Each structure stands twice: as structure tokens, then as C-alpha cells.
DSSP file (Angstrom, degrees, kcal/mol; ACC not computed):
  #  RESIDUE AA STRUCTURE BP1 BP2  ACC     N-H-->O    O-->H-N    N-H-->O    O-->H-N    TCO  KAPPA ALPHA  PHI   PSI    X-CA   Y-CA   Z-CA
    1    1 A M              0   0    0      0, 0.0     2,-0.3     0, 0.0    79,-0.0   0.000 360.0 360.0 360.0 136.7   16.8  -11.6   -2.8
    2    2 A L        -     0   0    0     75,-0.1    20,-0.4     2,-0.0     2,-0.4  -0.616 360.0-178.9 -78.4 134.5   13.9   -9.6   -1.5
    3    3 A K  E     -A   78   0A   0     75,-2.2    75,-3.0    -2,-0.3     2,-0.4  -0.995   6.9-163.6-133.7 141.8   13.0  -10.1    2.1
    4    4 A F  E     +AB  77  20A   0     16,-2.9    16,-2.8    -2,-0.4     2,-0.3  -0.941   8.3 177.3-123.6 145.5   10.2   -8.5    4.0
    5    5 A R  E     +AB  76  19A   0     71,-2.2    71,-3.0    -2,-0.4     2,-0.3  -0.988  15.9 137.1-142.8 153.0    9.6   -8.1    7.7
    6    6 A G  E     -AB  75  18A   0     12,-2.4    12,-2.3    -2,-0.3     2,-0.3  -0.951  38.0-110.4-171.0-170.3    6.9   -6.4    9.6
    7    7 A K  E     -AB  74  17A   0     67,-1.7    67,-2.8    -2,-0.3     2,-0.5  -0.998  13.9-148.6-146.5 139.8    4.4   -6.4   12.4
    8    8 A V  E     -AB  73  16A   0      8,-3.0     8,-2.1    -2,-0.3     2,-0.5  -0.940  10.4-158.4-108.9 129.6    0.6   -6.5   12.6
    9    9 A G  E     -AB  72  15A   0     63,-2.9    62,-3.1    -2,-0.5    63,-1.8  -0.931  12.2-150.5-106.1 131.1   -1.2   -4.7   15.4
   10   10 A Y  E >   -A   70   0A   0      4,-3.0     3,-2.2    -2,-0.5    60,-0.3  -0.625  25.8-114.0-100.3 158.9   -4.7   -5.9   16.3
   11   11 A V  T 3  S+     0   0    0     58,-2.6    59,-0.1     1,-0.3    -1,-0.1   0.725 115.9  61.9 -62.9 -20.9   -7.6   -3.9   17.6
   12   12 A D  T 3  S-     0   0    0     57,-0.4    -1,-0.3     2,-0.1     3,-0.1   0.435 121.6-105.9 -84.8   1.8   -7.4   -6.0   20.8
   13   13 A G  S <  S+     0   0    0     -3,-2.2    -2,-0.1     1,-0.3     2,-0.1   0.317  79.5 126.2  94.9  -8.6   -3.9   -4.6   21.4
   14   14 A T        -     0   0    0     -5,-0.1    -4,-3.0     2,-0.0    -1,-0.3  -0.419  42.5-154.5 -80.4 160.9   -1.9   -7.8   20.5
   15   15 A E  E     -B    9   0A   0     -6,-0.2     2,-0.4    -2,-0.1    -6,-0.2  -0.967   9.1-164.1-134.8 151.3    0.9   -7.8   18.0
   16   16 A E  E     -B    8   0A   0     -8,-2.1    -8,-3.0    -2,-0.3     2,-0.3  -0.998  10.2-151.1-134.8 131.8    2.4  -10.4   15.7
   17   17 A S  E     -B    7   0A   0     -2,-0.4     2,-0.3   -10,-0.2   -10,-0.2  -0.697  17.9-177.1 -97.3 154.5    5.8  -10.1   13.9
   18   18 A F  E     -B    6   0A   0    -12,-2.3   -12,-2.4    -2,-0.3     2,-0.3  -0.987  18.8-162.0-148.8 157.5    6.5  -11.8   10.6
   19   19 A E  E     +B    5   0A   0     -2,-0.3     2,-0.3   -14,-0.2   -14,-0.2  -0.988  26.0 153.5-135.6 142.2    9.3  -12.3    8.0
   20   20 A T  E     -B    4   0A   0    -16,-2.8   -16,-2.9    -2,-0.3     2,-0.1  -0.930  27.5-134.1-157.1 176.8    8.7  -13.5    4.5
   21   21 A G    >>  -     0   0    0     -2,-0.3     3,-1.4   -18,-0.2     4,-0.7  -0.304  57.9 -53.4-121.8-153.3   10.1  -13.5    0.9
   22   22 A T  H 3> S+     0   0    0    -20,-0.4     4,-2.2     1,-0.3     5,-0.2   0.663 118.0  76.9 -68.9 -15.7    8.8  -12.9   -2.6
   23   23 A A  H 3> S+     0   0    0      1,-0.2     4,-1.8     2,-0.2    -1,-0.3   0.865  93.8  52.9 -61.1 -33.8    6.0  -15.5   -2.2
   24   24 A A  H <> S+     0   0    0     -3,-1.4     4,-1.9     2,-0.2    -1,-0.2   0.867 106.7  51.6 -68.9 -35.4    4.1  -12.9   -0.1
   25   25 A L  H  X S+     0   0    0     -4,-0.7     4,-2.4     2,-0.2    -2,-0.2   0.897 108.8  50.9 -66.3 -39.8    4.5  -10.4   -2.9
   26   26 A A  H  X S+     0   0    0     -4,-2.2     4,-2.5     2,-0.2    -2,-0.2   0.861 105.7  56.4 -63.9 -35.3    3.1  -12.9   -5.3
   27   27 A A  H  X S+     0   0    0     -4,-1.8     4,-2.4     2,-0.2    -2,-0.2   0.908 108.1  47.6 -62.6 -41.3    0.2  -13.4   -2.9
   28   28 A Y  H  X S+     0   0    0     -4,-1.9     4,-3.5     2,-0.2     5,-0.2   0.945 110.7  51.2 -63.0 -46.6   -0.6   -9.7   -3.1
   29   29 A E  H  X S+     0   0    0     -4,-2.4     4,-2.5     1,-0.2    -2,-0.2   0.901 111.0  48.1 -59.1 -41.5   -0.4   -9.8   -6.9
   30   30 A T  H  X S+     0   0    0     -4,-2.5     4,-1.9     2,-0.2    -1,-0.2   0.936 114.3  46.0 -62.7 -47.0   -2.8  -12.7   -7.1
   31   31 A Y  H  X S+     0   0    0     -4,-2.4     4,-1.6     1,-0.2    -2,-0.2   0.931 113.5  50.3 -60.2 -46.3   -5.2  -11.0   -4.7
   32   32 A A  H  X>S+     0   0    0     -4,-3.5     5,-2.3     1,-0.2     4,-0.9   0.920 110.0  48.2 -61.0 -46.4   -4.9   -7.7   -6.6
   33   33 A L  H  <5S+     0   0    0     -4,-2.5     3,-0.3     1,-0.2    -1,-0.2   0.861 111.1  51.4 -65.4 -34.7   -5.6   -9.2  -10.0
   34   34 A R  H  <5S+     0   0    0     -4,-1.9    -1,-0.2    -5,-0.2    -2,-0.2   0.823 119.7  35.7 -67.8 -30.3   -8.6  -11.1   -8.7
   35   35 A H  H  <5S-     0   0    0     -4,-1.6    -2,-0.2    -3,-0.2    -1,-0.2   0.317 113.8-106.8-112.6   7.4  -10.1   -7.9   -7.2
   36   36 A G  T  <5 +     0   0    0     -4,-0.9    -3,-0.2    -3,-0.3    -4,-0.1   0.710  68.9 141.3  79.5  21.1   -9.0   -5.3   -9.8
   37   37 A Y      < -     0   0    0     -5,-2.3    -1,-0.3    -6,-0.2     6,-0.1  -0.642  55.0-101.2 -91.6 154.6   -6.3   -3.6   -7.8
   38   38 A P        -     0   0    0      0, 0.0     2,-0.2     0, 0.0    -1,-0.1  -0.356  32.9-155.2 -72.6 154.8   -3.1   -2.3   -9.4
   39   39 A V    >   +     0   0    0      4,-0.1     3,-1.0    -7,-0.1     2,-0.2  -0.724  55.0  25.7-118.3 172.6    0.2   -4.3   -9.1
   40   40 A G  G >  S-     0   0    0     -2,-0.2     3,-1.9     1,-0.2     0, 0.0  -0.478 126.5  -7.6  76.3-143.9    3.8   -3.1   -9.4
   41   41 A E  G 3  S+     0   0    0      1,-0.3    -1,-0.2    -2,-0.2     0, 0.0   0.705 134.2  58.1 -62.9 -21.2    4.7    0.5   -8.6
   42   42 A N  G <  S+     0   0    0     -3,-1.0    -1,-0.3     2,-0.1    -2,-0.2   0.286  74.1 134.4 -94.1  10.6    1.0    1.5   -8.2
   43   43 A M    <   -     0   0    0     -3,-1.9    -4,-0.1     1,-0.1     3,-0.0  -0.386  67.5-113.7 -59.4 129.7    0.3   -1.1   -5.5
   44   44 A P     >  -     0   0    0      0, 0.0     4,-2.9     0, 0.0     5,-0.2  -0.563  28.6-143.7 -63.8 118.2   -1.7    0.5   -2.7
   45   45 A P  H  > S+     0   0    0      0, 0.0     4,-2.3     0, 0.0     5,-0.2   0.861  92.0  44.7 -61.0 -41.4    0.9    0.3    0.1
   46   46 A T  H  > S+     0   0    0      2,-0.2     4,-2.3     1,-0.2     5,-0.2   0.941 116.5  45.6 -69.8 -45.1   -1.4   -0.5    3.1
   47   47 A L  H  > S+     0   0    0      2,-0.2     4,-2.6     1,-0.2     5,-0.2   0.923 113.5  50.8 -62.5 -43.5   -3.4   -3.1    1.2
   48   48 A G  H  X S+     0   0    0     -4,-2.9     4,-2.4     1,-0.2    -1,-0.2   0.922 110.5  48.6 -59.1 -45.4   -0.3   -4.7   -0.1
   49   49 A A  H  X S+     0   0    0     -4,-2.3     4,-2.3    -5,-0.2    -1,-0.2   0.889 112.0  49.7 -62.7 -39.6    1.3   -4.8    3.4
   50   50 A M  H  X S+     0   0    0     -4,-2.3     4,-2.6     2,-0.2    -2,-0.2   0.923 111.7  46.6 -67.7 -43.5   -1.9   -6.4    4.8
   51   51 A V  H  X S+     0   0    0     -4,-2.6     4,-2.2     1,-0.2    -2,-0.2   0.910 113.7  49.2 -64.6 -40.7   -2.1   -9.1    2.1
   52   52 A M  H  X S+     0   0    0     -4,-2.4     4,-2.8    -5,-0.2    -2,-0.2   0.898 112.2  48.0 -65.8 -39.6    1.5   -9.9    2.5
   53   53 A A  H  X S+     0   0    0     -4,-2.3     4,-2.7     2,-0.2     6,-0.2   0.924 109.5  53.1 -65.0 -44.5    1.2  -10.1    6.3
   54   54 A H  H  <>S+     0   0    0     -4,-2.6     5,-1.8     1,-0.2     4,-0.4   0.914 114.4  42.7 -56.1 -45.0   -1.9  -12.3    6.0
   55   55 A H  H ><5S+     0   0    0     -4,-2.2     3,-1.2     1,-0.2    -2,-0.2   0.948 114.3  49.5 -66.0 -49.3    0.1  -14.6    3.7
   56   56 A A  H 3<5S+     0   0    0     -4,-2.8    -2,-0.2     1,-0.3   -37,-0.2   0.844 111.0  49.1 -62.8 -35.6    3.3  -14.6    5.8
   57   57 A L  T 3<5S-     0   0    0     -4,-2.7    -1,-0.3    -5,-0.2    -2,-0.2   0.546 106.4-126.6 -82.7  -6.7    1.4  -15.3    9.1
   58   58 A G  T < 5 -     0   0    0     -3,-1.2     2,-0.2    -4,-0.4    -3,-0.2   0.858  36.1-172.7  66.0  34.5   -0.4  -18.3    7.5
   59   59 A I      < -     0   0    0     -5,-1.8    -1,-0.2    -6,-0.2     4,-0.1  -0.436  12.8-163.3 -64.5 127.6   -3.8  -16.9    8.6
   60   60 A K        +     0   0    0     -2,-0.2    -1,-0.2     2,-0.1     3,-0.1   0.802  63.7  83.4 -85.8 -31.1   -6.4  -19.5    7.8
   61   61 A E  S    S-     0   0    0      1,-0.1     5,-0.0     2,-0.1    -2,-0.0  -0.368  98.1 -82.2 -71.8 157.0   -9.5  -17.2    8.0
   62   62 A G     >  -     0   0    0      1,-0.1     4,-2.6     4,-0.1     3,-0.2  -0.154  36.9-116.5 -58.5 151.7  -10.4  -15.2    4.9
   63   63 A F  H  > S+     0   0    0      1,-0.2     4,-2.9     2,-0.2     5,-0.2   0.907 112.6  51.2 -57.5 -46.8   -8.5  -12.0    4.3
   64   64 A D  H  > S+     0   0    0      1,-0.2     4,-0.6     2,-0.2    -1,-0.2   0.844 112.7  46.1 -64.8 -33.6  -11.6   -9.7    4.6
   65   65 A V  H >4 S+     0   0    0     -3,-0.2     3,-0.6     2,-0.2     4,-0.4   0.927 114.8  47.8 -70.7 -45.9  -12.6  -11.3    7.9
   66   66 A W  H >< S+     0   0    0     -4,-2.6     3,-2.1     1,-0.2     4,-0.4   0.905 104.6  58.3 -61.7 -44.7   -9.1  -11.1    9.3
   67   67 A R  H >< S+     0   0    0     -4,-2.9     3,-0.9     1,-0.3    -1,-0.2   0.728  92.8  68.0 -66.6 -19.3   -8.5   -7.4    8.3
   68   68 A D  T << S+     0   0    0     -4,-0.6    -1,-0.3    -3,-0.6    -2,-0.2   0.742 102.1  48.7 -66.3 -21.2  -11.5   -6.3   10.3
   69   69 A R  T <  S+     0   0    0     -3,-2.1   -58,-2.6    -4,-0.4     2,-0.4   0.499  93.2  98.4 -93.0  -5.3   -9.4   -7.3   13.4
   70   70 A V  E <   -A   10   0A   0     -3,-0.9   -60,-0.3    -4,-0.4     3,-0.1  -0.705  44.1-178.6 -92.2 129.7   -6.3   -5.4   12.2
   71   71 A A  E     -     0   0A   0    -62,-3.1     2,-0.3    -2,-0.4   -61,-0.2   0.766  69.6 -26.3 -90.6 -31.5   -5.5   -2.0   13.6
   72   72 A G  E     -A    9   0A   0    -63,-1.8   -63,-2.9     2,-0.0     2,-0.4  -0.972  50.5-139.5-175.1 162.2   -2.4   -1.5   11.5
   73   73 A V  E     -A    8   0A   0     -2,-0.3     2,-0.4   -65,-0.2   -65,-0.2  -1.000   6.8-160.2-136.3 135.1    0.5   -3.1    9.7
   74   74 A E  E     -A    7   0A   0    -67,-2.8   -67,-1.7    -2,-0.4     2,-0.4  -0.943  15.9-178.0-110.3 138.0    4.2   -2.1    9.5
   75   75 A L  E     -A    6   0A   0     -2,-0.4     2,-0.4   -69,-0.2   -69,-0.2  -0.995   8.1-177.8-140.7 131.5    6.3   -3.5    6.6
   76   76 A E  E     -A    5   0A   0    -71,-3.0   -71,-2.2    -2,-0.4     2,-0.4  -0.954  12.3-151.2-124.8 147.4    9.9   -3.1    5.7
   77   77 A A  E     -A    4   0A   0     -2,-0.4     2,-0.4   -73,-0.2   -73,-0.2  -0.943   6.9-167.5-121.2 142.0   11.8   -4.5    2.7
   78   78 A D  E     +A    3   0A   0    -75,-3.0   -75,-2.2    -2,-0.4    -2,-0.0  -0.951  68.9  29.3-122.0 145.3   15.4   -5.5    2.3
   79   79 A G        +     0   0    0     -2,-0.4    -1,-0.1     1,-0.3   -75,-0.1   0.671  68.7 157.9  85.8  17.3   17.2   -6.3   -0.9
   80   80 A I        -     0   0    0     -3,-0.2    -1,-0.3   -77,-0.1     3,-0.1  -0.639  44.1-122.3 -75.0 124.0   15.2   -4.0   -3.2
   81   81 A P        -     0   0    0      0, 0.0    -1,-0.1     0, 0.0   -79,-0.0  -0.344  32.2-100.8 -65.3 147.3   17.4   -3.3   -6.2
   82   82 A P        -     0   0    0      0, 0.0     3,-0.0     0, 0.0     0, 0.0  -0.296  39.5 -99.4 -66.1 153.3   18.1    0.4   -6.9
   83   83 A T        -     0   0    0      1,-0.1    -3,-0.0    -3,-0.1     2,-0.0  -0.593  44.3-115.8 -71.2 126.7   16.1    2.2   -9.6
   84   84 A P        -     0   0    0      0, 0.0     2,-0.1     0, 0.0    -1,-0.1  -0.325  30.5-107.6 -65.1 146.5   18.3    2.3  -12.7
   85   85 A E        -     0   0    0      1,-0.1     3,-0.1    -3,-0.0     0, 0.0  -0.444  36.7-105.6 -71.3 147.0   19.3    5.8  -13.9
   86   86 A A        -     0   0    0     -2,-0.1    -1,-0.1     1,-0.1     3,-0.1  -0.447  44.4 -96.1 -69.2 146.0   17.6    7.1  -17.0
   87   87 A P        -     0   0    0      0, 0.0     2,-0.2     0, 0.0    -1,-0.1  -0.312  45.6-100.5 -62.4 147.2   19.8    7.1  -20.1
   88   88 A S        -     0   0    0      1,-0.1    -3,-0.0    -3,-0.1     0, 0.0  -0.449  26.2-165.1 -69.5 137.7   21.5   10.4  -20.8
   89   89 A T              0   0    0      1,-0.2    -1,-0.1    -2,-0.2    -3,-0.0   0.301 360.0 360.0-103.9   6.7   19.8   12.4  -23.5
   90   90 A A              0   0    0      0, 0.0    -1,-0.2     0, 0.0    -2,-0.0   0.465 360.0 360.0 -80.5 360.0   22.8   14.7  -23.9
């Protein structure tokens, strides 16, 4: 199972930690598809982390309003399956 944890730093100097699961990743995918951003391996990492943090923290204000108060986001993932090896062509 995928698990994410991270921390949001705000421009006022405060910080909030969060933990979440794949529902936050689905929240990014929904946001991305609505706004024309890529999903999957081409996900913009900072935008993805911010959308996932917004979801995980249960922020009620809109994403664009909230992100104006964010100085940075840290995100770590656990349980990511390894990339399969390419089949041998020999």
C-alpha cells in the first residue's frame, strides 16, 4: 500500500505535518485532468505534492487561494513498488 507523509511550510513561518494514502494521489489526478496537467510519471512534483498536501490536510479554502500562503512542501512516499526490469533482448 502506498503511504505518503510530508510537511507544509507557510510564509508566516508555521508548519503542518500530514500523512495520507492513495486518495491524495487520486485528488492530484483529478485536479490535473481538470486543469490540463500531466498525470503518472510526468506529474510535476511540486504541484503534485501541494495538491496532495491540500487534500491530506482537509483544507477547506480553494487550492489556488491556499497555495499563495505556502512557502514549500516536503513529500515522502513509502511502499512504492520497484520498477520492473526490462525484458532481455539477448
